[in-house]
C-alpha positions as CSV (number, residue, x, y, z in Angstrom):
1,M,-1.2,-11.7,-10.0
2,P,-3.9,-10.8,-7.4
3,R,-6.8,-8.7,-8.7
4,D,-5.9,-6.0,-6.3
5,S,-2.3,-5.6,-7.7
6,L,-1.4,-2.3,-9.1
7,D,0.8,-4.2,-11.6
8,D,-2.2,-6.2,-12.8
9,L,-4.4,-3.1,-13.1
10,N,-1.6,-1.3,-15.0
11,A,-1.3,-4.2,-17.4
12,Q,-5.1,-4.1,-18.0
13,L,-5.1,-0.3,-18.5
14,L,-2.2,-0.5,-20.9
15,A,-3.9,-3.2,-22.9
16,F,-7.1,-1.2,-22.9
17,A,-5.3,1.9,-24.3
18,R,-3.3,-0.1,-26.9
19,E,-6.4,-2.0,-28.1
20,R,-7.9,1.4,-28.9
21,D,-4.7,3.0,-30.2
22,W,-5.0,5.7,-27.4
23,E,-1.4,5.5,-26.2
24,Q,-0.6,8.3,-28.7
25,F,-2.8,10.6,-26.6
26,H,-1.4,9.5,-23.2
27,S,1.5,11.8,-22.9
28,P,2.6,12.8,-19.4
29,K,1.1,16.3,-20.1
30,N,-2.2,15.0,-21.2
31,L,-2.5,12.4,-18.4
32,S,-1.6,14.9,-15.7
33,M,-4.2,17.4,-17.0
34,A,-6.8,14.6,-17.1
35,L,-5.8,13.6,-13.6
36,A,-6.3,17.2,-12.4
37,G,-9.6,17.4,-14.1
38,E,-10.8,14.2,-12.4
39,A,-9.7,15.5,-9.0
40,G,-11.8,18.6,-9.7
41,E,-14.8,16.4,-10.4
42,L,-14.2,14.6,-7.1
43,L,-14.2,18.0,-5.3
44,E,-17.5,18.9,-6.8
45,H,-19.2,16.1,-4.9
46,F,-18.0,17.6,-1.6
47,Q,-18.4,21.3,-2.4
48,W,-20.7,23.0,0.0
49,L,-21.1,20.0,2.3
50,S,-20.3,20.3,6.0
51,E,-17.7,18.1,7.5
52,D,-20.4,15.8,8.9
53,Q,-22.2,15.6,5.6
54,S,-19.0,14.8,3.7
55,A,-18.4,11.8,6.0
56,A,-22.0,10.5,5.7
57,L,-22.6,10.2,2.0
58,N,-25.7,8.3,0.8
59,D,-25.2,5.2,-1.3
60,D,-25.7,7.0,-4.7
61,K,-23.3,9.8,-3.8
62,R,-20.8,7.2,-2.4
63,E,-20.9,5.3,-5.7
64,A,-20.4,8.5,-7.7
65,V,-17.4,9.4,-5.5
66,A,-16.0,5.8,-5.9
67,L,-16.1,6.2,-9.7
68,E,-14.3,9.6,-9.5
69,L,-11.7,8.0,-7.3
70,A,-11.4,5.2,-9.8
71,D,-10.8,7.7,-12.6
72,I,-8.1,9.4,-10.6
73,L,-6.4,6.1,-9.9
74,I,-6.6,5.1,-13.5
75,Y,-4.9,8.3,-14.7
76,L,-2.4,8.1,-11.9
77,I,-1.4,4.6,-12.9
78,R,-1.3,5.5,-16.6
79,L,0.9,8.5,-15.8
80,S,3.3,6.5,-13.7
81,E,3.6,3.9,-16.4
82,R,4.4,6.5,-19.0
83,L,7.1,8.0,-16.7
84,D,8.4,4.6,-15.5
85,V,7.6,5.5,-11.9
86,D,7.0,2.7,-9.4
87,L,4.1,4.2,-7.5
88,V,4.3,1.8,-4.5
89,D,8.0,2.4,-4.1
90,A,7.5,6.2,-4.5
91,A,4.7,6.1,-1.9
92,Y,6.9,4.3,0.6
93,R,9.7,6.7,0.0
94,K,7.3,9.7,0.5
95,L,6.0,8.1,3.7
96,A,9.5,7.9,5.1
97,I,10.1,11.6,4.2
98,N,6.8,12.5,5.9
99,R,7.7,10.5,9.0
100,S,10.9,12.6,9.2
101,R,9.2,15.9,8.5
102,Y,6.3,15.3,10.9
103,P,7.6,13.4,14.0
104,T,4.8,12.2,16.2
105,E,6.0,13.9,19.3
106,R,6.0,17.3,17.6
107,V,2.9,17.2,15.4
108,R,0.3,15.0,17.2
109,G,-3.1,16.7,16.8
110,D,-1.6,19.6,14.9
111,A,-2.5,20.1,11.2
112,R,0.0,22.8,10.4
113,R,2.5,22.3,7.5
114,A,6.1,21.4,8.3
115,E,7.2,24.9,7.3
116,E,4.9,26.4,10.0
117,Y,6.7,24.8,12.9
118,E,9.4,26.7,14.7
């Protein structure tokens, strides 16, 4: 499997958890709570920054953000494994739904939610 494969990463994460006997702690509830916590840690890096500042992070801040994103991805993959959800398939299905809800000709350049359109 290629190194950038979600399946390969999932296998490594599963092995990591099993080697440490941590699967007992990786319930969907615990993993979803950890995922939310990591998302909060990501937000802290951007809190109080302007739009321009948030798009121009220095190398140290970019690395810290990268590691928070990695934590989020790890918990997301572990949660999907525990719930037997194919993340790639789910993402493609959600993209199809979003294409239907937000047709280009109706929403181009408009950030409102689907419910806000007449």
